[in-house]
N, C-alpha and C positions, 0 to 999 in steps of 0.2 A: 745861096740862091736868093733871088729877089722875090719877095712875096707880093703878089698882086691880088687884091680882093675885087671880085667882079660881082656886082649885085644891082638890084633896083633900089631906088631911093626909099622904098617901103621897108627894106631890110638892110639896116646899116648899124653896126655896133662899134662903140668906142673900144670894146675889148680887143678888137682886131689890132689896133695900133698900140695898145698896151702890151700885147704879146710880141708883136714885131714892129719895133719903133721905126724901121726904115721901110715899112710897107707902103704900097700905093693902093689907094681905094678908088675904084672906077665905078661910078654909079650911072645907071641908065645909058650905057654905051651900046651902040648897035654892033653886031658882029662885024669884025674887020676894023673897027675904030681903035682897038687896043692891040699893040704889038707884043707878041710873045716870042721867046726864044728858048733854047735848051737850058738856060740858067734861070728860067722863070718857074716859080712855084705858084700856081694859080689856085686861089681859094674861090671856088665858083658856087655862088648861092643859086639853088635850083628854083629860079623864078625867071619870068620873062623868056628871053631867047637863049636860055642856058645851054641847050643842046648844040646850038650853032657855035657858041663860045667854046664849048668843050671840044668840038671837032677841030676848030682852028688852033686851039692851044696844043692839042695832041699832035696835030700835023706839024706844028713848029718845034716839036720835041720837048715841050714843057711837061712838067708833072702837074697833075690836077687833083685837088681835094674837093669833093663835092660837099656842099653845106646845105642843110635843110632845117626847117622849123619843126618838122615832125618825122622823127627817125622811124623807119620801118624796115623789116628784113627784105621785103619785096623791092623797095626803092634802093636799098643798099646793093642788092644783087644786080639790079638794072645798071646803076652807075659804075659799079666795078666791072660789069660785063662790057660797058662802053669804053672802058680804059682808064677810069679814075683810079688813083693810088690810095685814096682814102675817102672816108665818109664820116662826117661829124656834124653835130648840131651847130647851127649858125651863131647861137648865142653862148657857146661853150666858154668856160672860164679861160683866161689868158694862159694859165699854167697847163691846161689840157691842150690848147692850141700849140704851145711850144713842144709838147710831147709828140703831137701829130706831125708837126714840121720835122722834128728830128727823125722820126721813124721813116717818113716818106723820103727825106733827103738821103737816107741810107738804104734806099731801094726796098724799103718795107712796105707793107700794106696796112692801113689803119682802119680798124672798125672798133667801136666800143665793145666792152666786155659783154653787155647784154645782147647786142646784135650778133656778136660772134657766136654766142650760145644758140640763138635762134637759127642762124644759118647752118650751124653744125647739125642741128636736128633735121634740117631740110635737105642736107647734102646727100648725094649718092656717089659711090665711087665711079670714076670714069673708066677704069679698066682694072682687072684683077691684079693684085700685087701680092708678093709673099707677105706673110704675117709680119707685122712690125716687130713682134716679140722675137722672131728669129734673127732679126738684124741688129738689135740693140742689146746692150748689157742690161742687167737688172736695174742698175742705178740710172742709166740713160733712159730706160723706159719709165721709171718713176718720175724723172724730171719732165719727160715729154707728156706724160699723163697730167701732171700738175699744170703745165703750160696749157694743155688742151682745155683744162677747166677754167682758164682765163686768169690764172695767178701770175703776178709779176715775179721777176727774178728774186726780189727780196722775200716775197711770200713763199716761193718755192724753197729758198734757202732755209727759212725759218721752219717750214713744215718738215723738211728732210734732215735738218740738223747739219747743214753744210754751208760753206761760204757762197756769197753771190758769184765770186770768181769761179768757183767750182761749177756752179749752175751754168754759167756762160760757157765753160769748157765742155760740159756735157751737151749743151744745146748745139754748139758747133759740131760736135761729133755726130749728133742726131741729124743735123742738116746735111752733113757730108754723106753719111751712110744711107739716108733715105732719099737723097736727091731733091730736097726742098730748099727754098731760099729764104723763108721767113716763118714767123710764129703762126701766121694764119694757115699756111700750107701744112705745117706740122700738125696743127690742131685738127684740120680737116682729115688728114691721114689717120691720126689717132682715133678720131670719131668713127671713121669708116672701119678701122681695124677692130674696134670694140663692138661694132654692130653685129 
């Protein structure tokens, strides 16, 4: 996917092009001046007319990652609710931006570990579900709980004494059994189950 960074001239980081060498950076463009398509990955700084850019990008079928200078759970909830696939600090390290890009390109949702924790404490279940424990094996539940705490696959593997490949297999089984599509949904479901 083609990365397009949309911002105002006040927020412009060299880190963006370090992370994505083929990125386009569009500064101070009015809504409609930038063309988006389903192959666009739009990194949208939440400044200026960002809501209009967001609407146009989503209407064109692009995936959008909202970027901010001050991460808050409330703002994260707002932009994800508007259709963004990710939320990250505008000055994040290039390595983190690459992780975000990979997650979103594979239809995942990206939120930082800290924000994920905050959102999980604020979440409420949309509808009653059978207890997660009734649907997962003991090992799958252990993996799901570790992921819900924000651990990476490597951290889960180390904690449970299994390989990362086994962690991935258990996560796939959890996704299938619980009808979720990514780690965020799994974490929300596990949080609601434990409440």
